[in-house]
C-alpha positions in Angstrom: 108.4 116.6 78.3 109.5 116.1 81.5 107.4 116.9 84.5 108.7 119.5 86.4 107.3 118.8 89.8 109.7 115.4 89.8 112.6 115.8 91.8 116.0 115.3 90.3 118.1 112.3 91.6 120.7 114.4 93.0 118.0 116.5 94.8 116.8 113.4 96.4 120.0 112.3 97.8 120.3 115.8 98.9 117.2 115.8 100.6 117.5 112.0 102.3 121.4 113.2 103.3 120.1 116.8 104.8 117.8 114.8 106.7 120.3 112.3 108.4 122.8 115.2 108.9 119.6 117.0 110.9 118.2 114.5 112.6 121.5 111.8 113.3 119.7 108.8 113.1 116.5 107.5 111.4 113.9 104.8 110.7 112.8 103.7 107.1 109.2 105.0 107.6 110.8 108.9 108.8 112.8 109.4 105.7 110.3 108.3 103.8 107.4 110.9 105.3 110.2 113.3 105.8 111.7 113.1 102.1 108.5 112.8 100.4 109.5 109.4 99.1 108.0 106.0 98.2 109.1 103.0 100.2 110.2 101.6 97.0 112.1 104.8 95.9 113.6 105.1 99.4 114.8 102.1 99.7 116.4 102.0 96.3 118.4 105.5 97.3 119.2 104.2 100.8 120.7 101.1 98.9 122.6 103.2 96.6 123.7 105.3 99.3 124.8 102.5 101.7 126.6 100.7 99.1 128.9 103.8 98.1 129.5 104.3 102.1 127.5 107.6 102.6 124.8 106.0 104.6 125.1 103.2 107.3 122.0 101.3 108.3 122.5 99.6 111.7 120.6 98.0 114.8 121.4 98.3 118.5 119.9 96.9 121.5 116.8 98.7 121.1 116.7 100.2 117.8 116.5 98.1 114.5 116.8 99.2 111.0 118.7 102.9 111.4 120.2 104.9 108.9 122.7 107.6 109.9 124.9 109.8 107.9 128.6 109.2 107.5 131.8 111.0 107.4 132.0 110.5 103.1 128.3 111.4 103.3 129.1 115.0 104.9 131.7 115.0 102.6 128.9 114.9 99.5 126.4 116.8 101.0 128.6 119.9 101.4 129.7 119.1 97.5 126.4 118.9 96.6 125.6 121.9 98.4 128.9 124.0 96.4 127.2 122.3 93.4 123.8 124.2 93.5 125.4 127.4 95.0 127.7 127.7 91.8 124.5 126.5 89.3 122.1 128.6 90.8 123.4 131.8 89.3 122.7 130.1 85.8 119.5 129.2 86.4 118.0 132.0 84.6 119.6 131.4 81.5 
């Protein structure tokens, strides 16, 4: 039987995208703590999102290994929110 406390993959992706949307730019350690993920899991999800163009990793003169949401990521976040709203009404079935 599946543990109810474990978040589904889509929820984790939504959480990461929401964090990046609200905070604009975050370091890996900030995402780990705010999304309540292990370093390994965070890296796995960030790599997945970067590979598909939803998140961008960048460095500047003063900041390194920063992450930000892309326009494609914002679009995905809106689709996830609509998906959640649509299926929320079926939750009690």
